[in-house]
C-alpha positions as CSV (number, residue, x, y, z in Angstrom):
1,M,-15.7,36.0,77.6
2,S,-15.8,32.3,76.2
3,L,-18.4,29.6,77.7
4,D,-18.2,29.2,81.6
5,P,-16.1,25.3,81.1
6,H,-18.9,23.4,82.4
7,I,-21.9,24.8,80.4
8,D,-19.4,24.1,77.2
9,A,-18.7,20.8,78.3
10,L,-23.1,19.7,78.6
11,L,-23.5,21.8,75.3
12,K,-20.9,19.5,73.6
13,Q,-22.1,16.3,75.4
14,L,-26.0,17.7,74.5
15,A,-24.5,18.1,70.1
16,E,-23.1,14.3,70.4
17,G,-26.7,13.5,70.5
18,G,-27.0,15.1,66.9
19,G,-31.0,15.1,65.2
20,P,-32.1,17.9,63.2
21,A,-32.4,21.5,63.9
22,P,-35.6,22.0,66.7
23,E,-36.9,24.8,64.5
24,S,-37.9,21.8,61.9
25,R,-38.9,19.5,64.7
26,T,-42.3,18.8,65.5
27,V,-44.0,20.7,68.3
28,S,-44.4,16.8,70.1
29,E,-40.9,16.0,69.1
30,N,-39.4,19.7,70.8
31,R,-42.2,18.9,73.7
32,A,-40.1,15.3,74.0
33,L,-36.6,17.2,73.8
34,A,-37.6,19.6,76.6
35,S,-38.6,17.3,79.1
36,S,-35.5,14.7,78.2
37,L,-33.1,17.9,79.2
38,A,-35.6,18.5,82.6
39,A,-32.9,15.5,83.9
40,L,-30.2,18.2,83.8
41,A,-31.1,19.5,86.6
42,G,-29.5,16.8,89.1
43,D,-31.8,15.7,92.0
44,P,-34.6,16.5,92.6
45,E,-34.2,19.0,95.9
46,P,-36.4,17.6,99.0
47,V,-38.8,20.6,100.1
48,G,-41.6,20.3,103.2
49,N,-44.7,19.2,101.2
50,V,-46.1,19.2,97.7
51,H,-49.1,19.3,96.3
52,D,-50.6,19.9,93.4
53,T,-54.4,22.3,92.9
54,M,-56.9,24.0,90.5
55,A,-56.4,28.2,90.9
56,A,-59.9,29.3,89.9
57,A,-60.0,32.9,88.9
58,E,-61.1,34.9,86.7
59,G,-63.6,32.5,85.3
60,V,-60.3,30.2,84.1
61,E,-59.2,27.2,86.0
62,V,-55.2,27.0,86.4
63,P,-53.2,23.6,87.6
64,V,-51.0,24.4,90.0
65,R,-48.3,22.8,91.8
66,I,-47.4,24.3,95.7
67,Y,-44.3,24.1,97.2
68,A,-43.9,24.4,100.8
69,P,-40.1,25.2,102.0
70,V,-38.3,22.8,104.1
71,G,-37.1,24.0,107.6
72,V,-38.8,27.3,108.1
73,P,-40.8,28.0,111.3
74,R,-44.2,28.8,111.0
75,S,-44.9,31.3,113.2
76,G,-47.0,32.8,110.6
77,P,-48.4,32.5,106.4
78,L,-45.4,32.7,104.6
79,P,-44.6,34.8,101.4
80,V,-45.5,33.4,98.0
81,T,-43.5,33.1,94.6
82,V,-45.8,32.5,91.7
83,F,-43.6,30.6,89.1
84,F,-43.3,30.7,85.7
85,H,-42.1,28.5,83.6
86,G,-40.3,29.2,79.9
87,G,-40.5,27.2,77.2
88,G,-40.8,29.8,74.4
89,W,-44.7,29.6,75.4
90,V,-45.0,25.9,73.0
91,L,-42.9,23.5,75.9
92,G,-43.1,23.3,79.7
93,D,-45.2,21.7,82.4
94,L,-45.4,22.0,86.2
95,D,-42.2,18.9,85.7
96,S,-40.3,20.3,83.2
97,Q,-38.4,23.1,85.8
98,D,-39.6,21.6,89.2
99,H,-35.6,22.4,90.3
100,I,-36.5,26.0,90.3
101,A,-39.2,25.9,92.2
102,R,-38.0,23.7,95.0
103,I,-34.6,25.5,95.3
104,T,-36.5,28.8,95.4
105,A,-38.7,28.1,97.5
106,N,-35.4,26.3,100.3
107,R,-33.8,29.3,99.0
108,S,-35.9,32.1,99.9
109,G,-38.0,30.6,102.4
110,T,-41.3,31.5,100.8
111,I,-44.3,29.1,99.3
112,V,-44.3,28.8,95.9
113,V,-46.7,28.3,94.0
114,S,-45.7,26.9,90.4
115,V,-48.6,27.3,87.0
116,D,-48.9,25.5,84.5
117,Y,-50.5,27.9,82.2
118,R,-52.2,26.7,78.6
119,L,-49.9,26.7,76.1
120,A,-49.5,27.7,72.2
121,P,-50.3,26.2,69.6
122,E,-53.3,24.8,71.0
123,H,-53.6,28.0,73.0
124,R,-52.3,31.2,71.6
125,F,-51.7,35.1,73.1
126,P,-53.4,35.5,75.1
127,A,-54.0,32.3,76.7
128,A,-50.9,31.9,78.6
129,I,-50.7,35.8,80.2
130,E,-54.8,35.0,81.2
131,D,-53.9,32.2,83.1
132,A,-50.9,34.5,84.7
133,Y,-53.1,36.8,85.9
134,A,-55.7,34.8,86.9
135,A,-53.4,32.4,89.2
136,V,-52.2,35.9,90.9
137,T,-55.3,36.7,91.8
138,W,-56.2,33.0,93.0
139,V,-53.2,33.1,95.0
140,A,-54.0,36.7,96.2
141,A,-57.3,35.2,97.4
142,N,-56.7,32.2,98.8
143,A,-53.0,31.8,99.9
144,G,-54.2,31.6,103.7
145,G,-55.6,28.5,102.7
146,F,-52.2,26.7,102.4
147,G,-50.1,28.2,104.7
148,G,-49.5,31.8,102.7
149,D,-49.5,35.2,102.5
150,G,-51.9,36.6,99.6
151,Q,-50.9,40.4,100.4
152,N,-47.1,40.0,100.0
153,I,-46.5,37.8,96.3
154,A,-43.2,38.0,94.1
155,V,-43.1,36.4,91.2
156,F,-40.7,35.1,88.7
157,G,-40.9,34.1,85.8
158,E,-38.0,31.8,83.0
159,S,-37.2,32.7,79.5
160,A,-41.1,32.9,77.8
161,G,-42.3,32.7,82.2
162,G,-40.3,35.7,82.6
163,N,-41.8,37.5,79.2
164,L,-45.0,36.8,81.2
165,A,-44.2,37.7,84.2
166,A,-42.8,41.2,83.3
167,A,-46.6,41.5,81.5
168,L,-48.6,40.6,84.3
169,V,-47.0,42.9,87.0
170,Q,-48.2,45.6,83.6
171,E,-51.6,44.4,83.7
172,A,-52.1,44.3,87.3
173,R,-51.3,47.6,87.3
174,R,-53.8,48.2,84.5
175,R,-56.0,46.3,86.6
176,G,-55.5,47.5,89.9
177,G,-54.1,44.4,92.0
178,P,-53.6,42.3,93.2
179,R,-50.2,43.7,94.8
180,I,-46.5,42.3,93.8
181,A,-43.8,43.1,96.0
182,L,-40.8,41.5,93.2
183,Q,-41.0,40.8,89.9
184,V,-37.7,38.2,89.2
185,L,-37.4,38.2,85.4
186,A,-35.0,35.2,84.0
187,Y,-33.5,36.3,80.8
188,P,-36.7,37.2,79.5
189,A,-38.3,37.9,76.1
190,V,-39.8,41.5,76.5
191,D,-39.3,42.8,73.0
192,R,-40.9,40.9,69.9
193,F,-39.2,43.5,67.5
194,D,-35.9,43.2,69.0
195,D,-33.0,42.9,66.4
196,S,-30.2,44.8,68.4
197,P,-26.8,43.7,68.5
198,S,-27.3,40.1,71.3
199,M,-29.8,38.8,68.0
200,S,-26.4,39.1,65.9
201,E,-24.2,37.6,68.0
202,N,-26.0,34.7,68.5
203,T,-28.1,34.2,66.1
204,A,-26.9,30.2,65.4
205,G,-26.9,29.8,69.6
206,P,-25.3,28.7,71.7
207,L,-28.4,26.4,72.5
208,L,-30.9,29.3,71.5
209,T,-30.9,30.5,67.6
210,R,-32.6,33.2,66.2
211,S,-34.1,31.1,63.9
212,W,-36.1,28.8,67.5
213,L,-36.9,31.9,68.4
214,E,-38.6,33.0,65.1
215,W,-40.3,29.4,65.3
216,F,-41.9,29.9,68.8
217,W,-42.8,33.4,68.0
218,G,-45.5,32.2,65.8
219,L,-46.3,29.4,67.6
220,Y,-47.5,32.0,70.0
221,L,-48.6,35.2,67.7
222,T,-51.8,34.7,65.4
223,T,-51.0,38.2,63.6
224,P,-47.7,40.0,63.5
225,D,-49.6,43.3,65.1
226,E,-50.2,41.3,68.1
227,G,-46.5,41.3,68.6
228,A,-47.4,45.5,70.3
229,D,-49.1,44.5,72.4
230,P,-47.3,45.6,75.8
231,R,-49.2,41.8,77.2
232,V,-46.5,40.4,74.3
233,S,-43.7,42.8,74.9
234,P,-43.9,44.2,78.3
235,A,-41.0,46.7,77.2
236,S,-43.2,48.2,74.7
237,T,-45.2,50.2,77.4
238,D,-44.3,53.8,77.4
239,D,-44.7,54.6,81.5
240,L,-43.0,51.7,83.9
241,A,-43.4,53.9,86.9
242,G,-44.7,52.9,90.1
243,L,-44.0,48.8,88.3
244,P,-42.6,46.4,91.6
245,P,-38.9,46.4,92.4
246,A,-37.0,43.5,89.4
247,V,-34.4,41.5,89.7
248,I,-33.4,40.7,86.0
249,V,-31.2,38.1,84.7
250,T,-29.4,38.1,81.1
251,A,-27.0,35.7,79.7
252,E,-24.1,37.5,78.2
253,H,-24.2,34.4,75.4
254,D,-28.7,34.3,74.6
255,P,-30.2,36.3,71.8
256,L,-31.9,37.7,74.2
257,R,-29.1,39.6,76.4
258,D,-29.5,43.3,74.7
259,Q,-33.2,43.4,75.3
260,G,-33.7,42.4,78.9
261,D,-30.4,44.6,79.6
262,R,-32.1,47.7,78.2
263,Y,-35.5,46.8,80.2
264,A,-33.7,46.6,83.5
265,Q,-31.6,50.3,82.4
266,R,-35.6,51.2,81.6
267,L,-36.6,50.3,84.2
268,A,-34.2,51.7,86.9
269,D,-34.8,55.3,84.6
270,A,-38.3,54.9,85.6
271,G,-37.6,54.8,89.3
272,V,-37.7,51.4,89.7
273,P,-35.2,49.6,92.0
274,V,-33.3,47.1,90.0
275,M,-31.0,43.9,90.5
276,H,-29.5,43.5,87.6
277,L,-27.7,40.7,87.0
278,P,-25.2,40.1,84.5
279,V,-24.1,36.6,83.8
280,R,-20.6,35.9,81.5
281,G,-19.9,32.6,80.0
282,A,-24.2,31.6,79.9
283,T,-26.7,30.7,77.2
284,H,-29.9,31.3,77.6
285,A,-31.7,28.7,79.7
286,F,-28.8,28.0,81.5
287,L,-31.0,27.9,84.8
288,S,-31.7,24.6,83.9
289,F,-28.0,23.4,84.4
290,T,-27.9,22.9,88.0
291,G,-27.3,19.1,88.1
292,S,-24.0,19.4,86.6
293,V,-23.1,23.3,86.6
294,Q,-21.9,25.3,89.7
295,L,-22.5,29.2,87.9
296,S,-26.1,27.6,87.3
297,R,-26.7,26.9,91.0
298,D,-24.8,30.1,92.1
299,V,-26.8,32.5,90.4
300,L,-30.2,30.4,91.4
301,D,-29.6,30.7,95.2
302,Q,-29.2,34.4,94.3
303,L,-32.4,34.8,93.0
304,G,-33.9,33.0,96.1
305,D,-32.0,35.2,98.6
306,A,-32.9,38.3,96.4
307,V,-36.6,37.3,96.8
308,A,-35.7,36.3,101.0
309,A,-34.5,39.6,101.3
310,A,-37.9,41.6,99.4
311,F,-40.2,40.4,102.1
312,N,-37.5,40.0,105.3
313,D,-36.3,44.3,104.9
């Protein structure tokens, strides 16, 4: 299927700006580019309140931003969704995908805790997954302090954040907690050594190219062997039974499509309840386009509804 027409128009508009390929830019140049693209999300959606704090657990301190939903009566503590932004473990921060946190909070009726995990190359693997686990551990122990329920936690990750969320639920199983009720993975990277057809079909993009993906991997990992670690490649784990229910989004025009599709199937084969949403006409990172792309907003709303349903059953 061809690209969604609104995504196609947006990508053509972005291409008019020219400039070198992302993988030939410096880290600081790509970080500036990522920050500028945050405007594609549109105007910020109002929420109940927002505040920044530090999550201190597991020997580290991780900056987090906490979003309370608007219009939800407080008859008791609310479930918590812990969100991990994308950006190839190199780009992004609490501002770059602020819109996802806001929309998810309101749509799901949960408190969203967005995590500002350490980035490569200043902090290579395993810093990001250590921060992710520390943040969830902190939420489980301290949610009552911000109106949340530490016994009802979902994790939601986008792209590299989806990698962290998928690895995190496996890490929580290995360490005996915290309990996570749902994992939402949006076009996640789950297999460092993937060489499936979608990698070839989309090697030149649109948007995420295979060369740019290799640029990210090269900055995140210190040695190639680390790619086999299940905290890097969650799909390398043999036994997936007993993991939390999953909602997995894959995009048709994305190098990562097939590995996400396979991971959804493997989870289902292991007895994990899975909602798989293969989005036709979409590219990698399309959830960042809510300012002008209705498909992006529709899918993000669907994810918020899935989080709400996980705590309302």
